[in-house]
C-alpha positions in Angstrom: -6.2 14.3 -3.6 -4.3 13.8 -7.2 -5.2 11.9 -9.6 -3.3 8.6 -10.9 -2.1 8.9 -14.3 -1.4 5.4 -15.7 0.6 4.8 -18.8 0.9 1.4 -20.8 3.5 -0.4 -19.5 4.1 -4.4 -21.4 1.6 -6.9 -22.0 2.4 -9.8 -20.2 2.0 -14.0 -21.6 1.3 -15.4 -18.9 1.5 -15.1 -15.0 5.0 -16.4 -14.5 6.2 -13.0 -17.1 4.0 -10.6 -15.6 5.6 -12.3 -11.9 8.9 -11.7 -12.9 8.4 -8.2 -14.1 6.4 -7.3 -10.7 9.6 -8.9 -8.8 12.4 -7.2 -11.4 10.6 -3.4 -10.5 11.0 -4.5 -6.5 7.4 -3.7 -6.2 5.3 -6.0 -3.5 0.8 -6.4 -4.7 -1.6 -4.5 -2.7 -5.2 -5.6 -3.4 -6.3 -7.9 -6.0 -9.8 -7.4 -7.8 -12.4 -9.5 -9.6 -14.3 -7.2 -12.8 -15.9 -8.9 -15.6 -13.2 -8.9 -18.2 -11.4 -10.6 -14.9 -8.8 -10.2 -13.1 -6.9 -6.6 -11.7 -3.7 -6.7 -9.7 -2.2 -3.4 -8.2 1.2 -3.6 -6.7 3.0 -0.9 -5.0 7.1 -0.3 -4.2 8.4 -4.0 -1.6 9.9 -0.7 0.5 7.4 1.6 1.0 6.8 1.1 4.6 10.5 2.7 4.5 10.5 5.3 1.7 6.0 6.5 2.5 7.3 9.2 -0.4 7.2 6.1 -3.0 4.4 6.5 -5.0 5.6 3.6 -7.7 2.6 1.5 -9.2 1.7 -1.3 -11.6 -1.1 -2.5 -12.3 -1.8 -5.4 -14.4 -5.2 -5.9 -15.9 -6.4 -10.0 -17.0 -7.3 -10.8 -20.4 -10.2 -13.0 -21.3 -6.9 -14.8 -23.9 -4.8 -14.9 -20.6 -2.7 -12.0 -21.0 -2.1 -9.9 -18.5 -1.6 -5.5 -19.7 0.5 -3.8 -17.9 0.2 -0.4 -16.6 2.9 2.0 -14.7 2.0 4.7 -12.7 4.5 7.0 -10.9 8.2 6.0 -9.9 10.6 5.1 -7.1 11.9 7.7 -5.0 13.9 6.3 -1.9 15.5 9.6 -0.9 14.0 9.8 2.6 13.7 6.9 5.0 10.7 6.5 7.5 12.0 7.0 11.0 12.0 3.2 12.4 13.0 1.6 15.5 14.0 -0.9 14.0 17.3 -1.9 13.8 19.4 -0.9 11.1 19.4 -3.8 7.9 23.4 -4.6 8.3 22.6 -5.4 11.6 19.5 -7.7 11.0 21.4 -9.1 8.1 24.4 -10.5 11.1 21.8 -11.4 13.4 19.7 -13.8 10.7 23.4 -15.1 9.1 24.5 -16.3 12.9 21.0 -17.6 13.6 21.6 -19.1 10.4 24.5 -21.1 11.3 22.5 -22.2 14.7 23.5 -20.2 17.4 21.3 -19.5 20.0 20.3 -15.6 21.1 22.2 -15.7 24.3 25.4 -15.7 21.9 24.0 -13.6 19.3 23.8 -11.0 21.5 27.5 -12.3 23.1 28.3 -11.9 19.3 26.1 -8.7 19.0 27.8 -6.1 22.4 31.2 -7.0 20.9 30.4 -5.7 17.2 28.4 -3.1 18.6 29.3 -2.1 22.1 27.0 1.6 22.0 23.8 -0.5 20.7 21.5 -1.3 23.3 19.5 -4.1 21.1 18.7 -7.7 23.5 15.6 -7.7 22.9 15.4 -6.6 19.2 18.1 -9.4 19.0 15.9 -11.8 20.5 12.9 -10.7 17.9 14.6 -11.3 14.6 16.4 -14.2 15.5 13.0 -15.3 16.9 11.5 -14.4 13.6 14.4 -15.9 11.0 13.8 -19.1 13.1 9.9 -19.2 12.0 10.7 -18.0 8.7 12.6 -21.4 8.2 10.2 -23.8 9.7 8.8 -26.5 6.9 5.9 -27.4 9.1 3.2 -26.2 11.5 4.8 -27.6 15.0 1.0 -28.4 15.5 -0.5 -29.4 12.6 -2.5 -31.9 13.3 -4.0 -29.6 15.8 -5.0 -27.3 13.1 -6.6 -29.7 11.1 -8.8 -31.0 13.7 -9.7 -27.2 14.2 -10.1 -26.4 11.5 -12.4 -29.4 11.0 -15.2 -29.2 13.7 -15.3 -25.5 12.2 -16.5 -26.0 9.7 -20.2 -25.8 10.0 -22.4 -23.0 9.6 -23.6 -21.9 13.1 -27.6 -21.7 13.0 -29.5 -18.2 11.7 -29.2 -17.0 15.5 -25.6 -17.6 16.0 -24.7 -14.4 13.5 -21.5 -13.6 14.8 -19.9 -17.8 15.2 -17.0 -17.8 13.5 -16.2 -20.7 10.7 -14.0 -22.1 8.2 -15.8 -23.0 4.7 -12.7 -23.5 3.2 -9.1 -25.0 4.4 -6.6 -26.5 3.2 -3.7 -27.0 6.0 -1.3 -29.5 4.9 1.8 -27.5 6.1 3.3 -24.3 6.9 4.4 -23.8 2.1 0.7 -24.7 1.1 -1.9 -22.9 3.3 -5.3 -21.9 2.6 -7.9 -21.5 6.1 -10.5 -18.9 5.1 -12.4 -18.2 8.4 -15.9 -15.4 8.5 -19.3 -15.8 10.3 -23.0 -15.5 8.6 -23.4 -11.4 10.0 -20.1 -10.8 7.3 -21.1 -13.2 4.3 -24.2 -10.8 4.9 -22.6 -8.7 2.8 -23.7 -10.3 -0.4 -26.9 -9.5 0.0 -26.2 -5.7 -0.7 -23.7 -6.0 -4.1 -25.7 -5.7 -6.7 -22.0 -6.6 -8.6 -19.7 -9.0 -6.1 -16.2 -6.8 -7.4 -14.0 -8.4 -3.9 -11.3 -6.4 -3.3 -8.6 -7.6 -1.0 -5.7 -6.5 1.2 -3.2 -7.3 2.8 -1.4 -7.9 6.5 1.6 -10.0 7.3 1.5 -12.3 10.7 4.0 -12.5 13.4 5.2 -15.6 11.5 5.3 -14.3 8.0 2.4 -15.5 6.8 0.0 -13.5 4.5 -3.7 -12.7 6.1 -6.0 -12.2 3.5 -8.5 -9.6 3.9 -11.1 -9.8 1.8 -15.0 -8.2 1.6 -17.1 -5.9 -1.1 -17.0 -2.9 -1.8 -20.0 -0.2 -3.3 -20.1 2.6 -5.4 -18.7 4.3 -2.6 -15.3 2.4 -2.3 -16.8 2.0 1.3 -15.6 -1.4 1.9 -17.4 -4.0 3.5 -15.1 -7.1 4.7 -16.8 -10.3 4.2 -13.1 -12.6 6.1 -9.8 -13.1 6.3 -7.7 -15.8 5.2 -4.4 -17.4 6.4 -2.6 -18.5 3.5 1.0 -20.0 2.4 2.1 -17.3 -0.8 0.3 -13.9 -2.1 1.6 -14.9 -5.4 -0.9 -17.2 -6.9 -3.7 -16.6 -9.1 -4.9 -19.7 -7.6 -5.8 -18.2 -4.2 -7.9 -15.5 -6.0 -9.7 -18.2 -8.5 -11.2 -20.2 -5.2 -11.7 -17.0 -3.0 -13.9 -15.8 -5.4 -15.4 -18.9 -6.7 -15.9 -19.5 -3.5 -17.8 -16.6 -1.8 -20.4 -17.0 -4.4 -20.9 -20.6 -2.7 -20.2 -19.7 1.4 -22.7 -16.9 0.7 -25.4 -18.5 -1.5 -25.2 -21.2 1.5 -25.7 -18.7 4.5 -28.3 -16.3 2.9 -30.4 -20.1 1.9 -30.6 -20.2 5.8 -31.7 -17.3 7.3 
């Protein structure tokens, strides 16, 4: 594997300027790491799933004065598109527009069959319409049940329940204000083996388009040890990481002191 070459790119005066530049360069966040000097964010091409040969990356290192030194590596390469079974983007855009106008799945199917009689897309139309409806929802349907579910799992399990899931921290107001951290005693015990708590994070996307943050620590051989997951409402906020980084030390200390 070739070593990446990083070039000085820009100095961002504040987080909003950093977000604007990363969006301007069509990137999404790959991971965030905590170091002694502050946070380090790594961004990759937002269309990396479509274009696997695209090696473009940005790296933002936070300084003590709150600014971000931005570095660039590689360039956008969208010549070769990945093979996929997804509907082409123009067809998906039509389905989304019809769904936004209030048409149900059966009506959208009829329209799409008329527009594209040679395509067999019934199931795919249903999936696209379902995801769009979920994205447009302004609140979790059973938010009170979700809050109660989190509340019942706040207590740290006893030492003999190493694999029982508990929720050391949560916010569940609506789909746009979520932060639910799930972990176990066994996972948090990884902190005992890390002389320097450097947190690595990676994102997955749930079926309703909510980011699922997988967090853990890495050793000197870059071996990753997961410590838990967080269901959150956005992957763009530094507040998310500040809450997480402060909390991990408290949660791990509480668990390890009970062991």
